[in-house]
C-alpha positions in Angstrom: 79.9 -190.7 -100.3 81.4 -187.7 -102.0 81.0 -184.4 -100.2 78.7 -182.0 -102.0 80.1 -178.5 -102.4 78.4 -175.2 -103.2 80.2 -171.9 -103.8 78.4 -168.6 -103.3 80.0 -165.6 -105.0 78.7 -162.5 -103.4 78.6 -159.0 -104.8 79.1 -158.1 -101.1 79.4 -160.0 -97.9 75.8 -160.6 -96.7 74.5 -158.2 -94.1 71.1 -159.6 -93.0 70.5 -156.7 -90.6 71.2 -154.1 -93.3 69.1 -155.2 -96.3 66.6 -157.7 -97.5 69.2 -158.9 -100.1 71.5 -159.9 -97.2 68.6 -161.6 -95.4 67.7 -163.5 -98.6 71.3 -164.6 -99.0 71.4 -166.0 -95.5 68.1 -168.0 -96.2 69.8 -169.6 -99.2 72.9 -170.4 -97.3 70.7 -171.9 -94.5 68.9 -174.1 -97.1 72.3 -175.6 -98.2 73.4 -176.0 -94.6 70.3 -178.1 -93.8 71.3 -180.4 -96.7 74.8 -181.0 -95.4 76.6 -179.1 -98.2 80.2 -177.9 -97.8 79.7 -174.2 -98.3 82.2 -171.6 -99.4 81.3 -167.9 -99.7 83.6 -165.7 -101.7 83.5 -162.0 -102.4 85.8 -159.3 -103.7 84.1 -156.7 -101.5 85.4 -155.5 -98.2 83.7 -156.7 -95.0 81.8 -154.4 -92.7 81.1 -154.7 -89.0 77.6 -155.8 -90.0 78.7 -158.8 -92.2 77.1 -162.0 -91.1 79.3 -164.4 -89.0 79.6 -167.0 -91.6 82.5 -168.9 -90.0 80.4 -169.6 -87.0 77.8 -171.3 -89.2 80.5 -173.6 -90.6 80.7 -171.6 -93.9 84.2 -171.2 -95.3 85.1 -167.6 -96.4 87.3 -166.7 -99.3 88.5 -163.2 -100.3 88.8 -163.1 -104.0 89.9 -160.4 -106.5 88.3 -158.9 -109.6 90.0 -159.4 -112.9 92.5 -161.8 -111.5 93.6 -165.3 -112.5 94.0 -166.1 -108.8 90.3 -166.9 -108.9 90.9 -169.5 -111.6 93.3 -171.3 -109.3 90.9 -171.1 -106.4 87.9 -172.5 -108.2 89.9 -175.1 -110.1 91.0 -176.5 -106.8 87.7 -176.2 -105.1 85.7 -177.9 -107.9 82.2 -177.1 -106.5 79.1 -179.0 -107.6 77.0 -175.8 -107.6 78.0 -172.1 -108.0 75.5 -169.4 -107.0 76.1 -166.0 -108.4 74.7 -163.1 -106.2 73.2 -160.8 -108.9 73.9 -160.6 -112.6 77.0 -158.3 -112.2 78.8 -161.1 -110.4 77.9 -163.6 -113.1 79.3 -161.2 -115.7 82.6 -161.0 -113.8 83.1 -164.7 -112.8 80.7 -166.8 -114.9 83.1 -167.4 -117.7 85.9 -168.3 -115.3 83.5 -170.9 -113.6 82.5 -172.3 -117.0 86.1 -172.6 -118.1 87.5 -174.3 -115.0 84.5 -176.1 -113.6 82.4 -176.9 -116.7 80.3 -179.5 -114.9 79.3 -177.2 -112.0 75.7 -176.1 -112.0 75.6 -172.3 -112.5 72.7 -170.7 -110.6 71.9 -167.0 -110.6 70.2 -165.4 -107.7 68.7 -162.3 -109.3 67.5 -160.8 -105.9 65.2 -158.6 -108.1 65.2 -157.7 -111.7 67.5 -154.6 -111.8 66.3 -153.5 -115.2 62.7 -153.5 -114.0 63.6 -151.3 -111.0 65.6 -149.0 -113.1 62.9 -148.6 -115.7 60.4 -147.7 -113.1 62.8 -145.3 -111.5 63.3 -143.5 -114.8 59.5 -143.2 -115.3 59.0 -141.7 -111.8 61.9 -139.3 -112.4 60.5 -138.2 -115.8 56.9 -138.2 -114.4 55.8 -140.6 -117.0 53.6 -143.7 -116.9 55.3 -147.0 -116.8 54.8 -149.5 -119.7 56.6 -152.7 -120.7 58.2 -150.7 -123.6 60.4 -149.0 -121.0 62.1 -152.4 -120.2 64.1 -152.7 -123.3 67.3 -151.1 -122.1 71.0 -152.0 -122.1 70.6 -153.1 -118.5 67.9 -155.5 -119.6 70.2 -156.9 -122.3 73.0 -157.5 -119.7 70.7 -159.1 -117.1 68.8 -161.3 -119.4 72.0 -162.4 -121.1 73.2 -163.5 -117.6 70.0 -165.4 -117.0 70.3 -167.1 -120.4 74.0 -168.1 -119.7 73.1 -169.7 -116.4 71.6 -173.2 -115.9 68.9 -171.8 -113.5 67.9 -168.4 -112.3 66.1 -167.8 -109.0 63.2 -165.4 -109.2 61.7 -164.0 -106.1 58.6 -162.5 -107.6 55.8 -164.1 -109.6 55.3 -160.8 -111.4 59.0 -161.0 -112.5 58.4 -164.6 -113.6 55.6 -163.3 -115.8 57.7 -160.5 -117.3 60.5 -162.8 -118.2 58.3 -165.6 -119.7 55.7 -163.4 -121.5 57.6 -160.2 -122.4 61.0 -161.6 -123.1 60.0 -165.2 -123.9 62.5 -166.8 -121.5 62.0 -170.5 -121.2 60.5 -171.5 -117.8 62.9 -174.4 -117.8 65.7 -172.0 -116.8 63.7 -170.0 -114.2 62.8 -171.1 -110.7 60.3 -169.2 -108.5 61.8 -169.1 -104.9 60.3 -166.4 -102.6 61.5 -165.5 -99.1 61.8 -168.7 -97.0 60.1 -167.9 -93.7 59.3 -169.8 -90.5 55.6 -170.4 -90.0 53.9 -168.0 -87.6 52.6 -170.2 -84.8 49.8 -169.5 -82.3 52.5 -169.4 -79.5 54.3 -166.6 -81.3 51.1 -164.6 -81.9 50.3 -164.7 -78.2 53.7 -163.1 -77.5 53.1 -160.1 -79.8 52.4 -156.7 -78.4 48.8 -155.7 -78.7 47.2 -152.8 -80.4 47.2 -150.8 -77.1 50.8 -151.6 -76.4 52.1 -150.2 -79.6 52.3 -146.6 -80.8 53.7 -144.4 -83.6 54.4 -145.1 -87.3 57.7 -146.3 -88.9 59.4 -146.8 -92.2 62.5 -148.9 -92.6 64.9 -149.5 -95.5 68.5 -149.5 -96.4 69.3 -145.9 -97.6 71.8 -147.1 -100.2 68.9 -148.7 -102.0 67.4 -145.9 -104.1 63.7 -146.9 -103.8 64.0 -146.5 -100.0 65.7 -143.1 -100.1 63.1 -141.9 -102.6 60.3 -143.2 -100.3 61.7 -141.3 -97.4 61.7 -138.1 -99.4 58.2 -138.8 -100.6 57.1 -139.4 -97.0 58.6 -136.1 -95.9 57.2 -133.9 -98.7 54.0 -135.5 -99.9 52.6 -137.8 -97.1 53.6 -136.5 -93.7 52.4 -132.9 -94.1 48.9 -134.2 -94.5 49.1 -137.4 -92.4 50.3 -135.5 -89.3 47.2 -133.4 -89.4 45.1 -136.5 -89.2 47.3 -138.0 -86.4 48.7 -134.9 -84.6 50.0 -136.8 -81.5 51.7 -139.6 -83.6 55.4 -139.7 -84.5 56.9 -141.1 -87.7 60.2 -142.9 -87.1 62.5 -143.6 -90.1 65.0 -146.5 -89.8 67.7 -147.7 -92.2 71.3 -148.7 -92.6 73.9 -146.3 -94.0 72.1 -143.1 -93.3 74.2 -140.2 -94.8 74.1 -136.5 -93.8 71.5 -135.8 -96.5 69.2 -138.4 -94.8 69.9 -137.1 -91.2 69.1 -133.5 -92.1 65.5 -134.5 -92.7 65.2 -135.1 -88.9 62.6 -132.6 -87.5 61.3 -133.2 -84.0 59.0 -130.2 -84.2 57.1 -132.0 -87.0 57.3 -135.4 -85.2 59.5 -136.7 -88.1 62.5 -138.6 -86.7 65.5 -140.1 -88.5 66.6 -143.1 -86.3 69.3 -144.6 -88.4 70.2 -148.3 -88.3 68.0 -150.8 -86.5 70.1 -153.5 -85.0 67.2 -155.9 -85.5 64.4 -154.9 -87.9 61.9 -157.3 -86.3 62.7 -156.4 -82.7 62.3 -152.7 -83.6 59.2 -153.2 -85.7 57.2 -155.0 -83.0 56.9 -151.8 -81.0 55.1 -149.9 -83.7 51.5 -149.9 -84.7 51.7 -149.4 -88.4 54.4 -149.6 -91.1 54.0 -146.9 -93.8 55.8 -147.4 -97.1 54.5 -145.4 -100.0 57.1 -146.9 -102.4 57.0 -145.3 -105.9 59.3 -147.7 -107.8 61.2 -150.9 -107.2 61.1 -154.6 -108.1 61.3 -158.0 -106.5 59.6 -158.6 -103.1 60.1 -156.2 -100.2 61.6 -157.7 -97.1 60.2 -154.9 -94.9 56.7 -156.3 -95.4 57.8 -159.8 -94.5 59.3 -158.4 -91.3 56.1 -156.5 -90.6 53.9 -159.6 -91.0 56.3 -161.7 -88.9 55.9 -159.2 -86.0 52.1 -158.7 -86.4 52.6 -155.1 -87.7 50.0 -154.0 -90.3 51.2 -151.8 -93.2 50.0 -149.3 -95.7 51.8 -149.3 -99.1 51.4 -148.8 -102.8 50.7 -151.2 -105.7 54.4 -151.3 -106.4 55.3 -151.9 -102.8 52.9 -154.9 -102.4 53.6 -156.3 -105.9 53.5 -160.1 -106.1 53.4 -160.5 -102.3 49.9 -161.4 -101.4 48.6 -163.5 -104.3 44.8 -163.7 -104.1 44.8 -163.0 -100.3 44.0 -159.8 -98.5 46.8 -157.4 -97.7 47.7 -156.9 -94.0 46.5 -153.3 -94.2 45.9 -151.2 -97.2 47.3 -150.7 -100.7 46.8 -147.1 -101.9 48.5 -145.1 -104.6 46.7 -141.9 -104.2 48.5 -139.7 -101.5 45.3 -138.5 -99.8 43.8 -142.0 -99.7 47.1 -143.3 -98.4 46.9 -140.9 -95.5 43.3 -141.5 -94.8 43.7 -145.2 -94.7 46.8 -145.0 -92.5 44.9 -142.9 -89.9 42.0 -145.3 -90.0 44.2 -148.3 -89.5 46.1 -146.6 -86.7 43.0 -145.7 -84.8 40.6 -148.6 -85.4 41.6 -151.6 -83.2 39.2 -154.0 -84.9 40.5 -153.1 -88.4 44.0 -153.4 -87.1 43.5 -156.9 -85.7 41.9 -158.0 -89.0 44.9 -156.6 -90.9 47.3 -158.5 -88.6 45.4 -161.7 -89.3 45.8 -161.2 -93.0 49.5 -160.9 -92.6 49.7 -164.2 -90.7 47.9 -165.9 -93.5 50.1 -164.4 -96.2 53.3 -165.7 -94.4 51.9 -169.2 -93.6 50.4 -169.8 -97.0 52.9 -168.1 -99.4 56.3 -168.0 -97.7 56.5 -170.8 -95.2 59.9 -172.4 -96.1 58.8 -176.0 -95.8 56.7 -175.5 -98.9 59.8 -174.6 -101.0 63.1 -175.8 -99.7 62.8 -179.6 -100.3 61.5 -179.1 -103.9 64.2 -176.6 -104.6 67.0 -178.9 -103.6 65.4 -181.8 -105.4 65.2 -179.7 -108.5 68.9 -178.8 -108.2 69.9 -182.5 -107.8 67.9 -183.5 -110.9 69.3 -180.7 -112.9 72.8 -181.7 -111.9 72.2 -185.2 -113.1 70.7 -184.1 -116.4 73.0 -181.1 -117.0 74.2 -182.0 -120.5 70.6 -182.5 -121.7 69.5 -179.4 -120.0 72.2 -177.3 -121.6 71.5 -178.8 -125.1 67.8 -177.7 -124.7 69.1 -174.2 -123.8 71.7 -174.0 -126.6 71.5 -170.2 -126.7 73.2 -170.4 -123.3 76.2 -172.0 -124.9 76.2 -169.4 -127.7 76.2 -166.5 -125.3 78.8 -168.1 -123.1 81.0 -168.8 -126.1 81.0 -165.1 -127.1 81.0 -163.8 -123.6 84.0 -165.9 -122.7 85.8 -164.4 -125.7 85.0 -160.7 -125.1 84.9 -160.7 -121.2 87.8 -163.0 -120.9 90.2 -160.8 -123.0 88.9 -157.6 -121.4 89.5 -159.1 -118.0 92.9 -160.4 -118.9 93.8 -157.0 -120.4 92.8 -155.3 -117.1 94.8 -157.8 -115.1 97.9 -157.1 -117.2 97.3 -153.3 -117.0 97.1 -153.5 -113.2 100.6 -155.0 -113.0 102.1 -151.7 -114.1 
């Protein structure tokens, strides 16, 4: 039987302890490992000390270059059955090369989140305006949606984003696939091992500081939330965790105000299980927030905003509160922090959200079956999405010659 091969092309080497994006990528890799695929992960980025130990998982690593024909030689020799692009920028760079040298390979885009949605919301917050779908029609949207259209299938992590793509931009559902975070079920045994309400203390926020929504949230916590919240909870500390904290982040540390910048958490879940409440008044963003998955997996209730909780709970109750008004946010946080019965109820809601909406057994088998069927019917699938071939034709011409020009230029 022919060995099945999948190639992941990463924007960066996955760092599951640094970001939700890295954690998501490792879940996808694990899904293919469990189906006995030969896996290669390639990236043009430099590794960090926090890059996942892929080799120990049996994943082959390949350092590649931007704008270099050496990639053509590499992929022509590898001949993968499936190629997974980590975000649309990677598909722009390598998609045409994959199509040219491995035309029969299934091209899959892992969007992570819709970048154009996050950027549109960020612009609205910056300009103090109300968000509407009219704000989505940007150059970034053109690039990202073109990438979605060029690929055979795009993985969408949020039901809200599925709706935007199909209803606002009229993208065919045939080339989209809803695949949320893939989590282990929370068992009664695990629940018994969690620290209780009385064994926990203080508040926390966690998020990679390179990710603009997280940095903005920390600033918002410092200036808008904490001055009021600390009056309601004068003996409580707020601890801020996140990878890649710069000096501008560290200078917010103020022990006199019980506001502490802690920096990187080696394990988000081991850190989070010691705290009573996660506070995340996120003002803009997209996708699904990994910090809330970690909170629910450790029995930690949370308070967030409508944007923060977007598409995560479905019709279920949130594991805490969702409040957009700053004063209500502070009031509900204090209430959740001090009321053990309310806290226990919120914790139970989180367990139900994970087990009913993110338990991986509900998704992995169907996802892999879908890929197998798509691979068999790839010609028919591409004929039905003929605009993909049109875009790929023109992209291959423009991107190809720009890339070749850069490659020649770099020789001098």
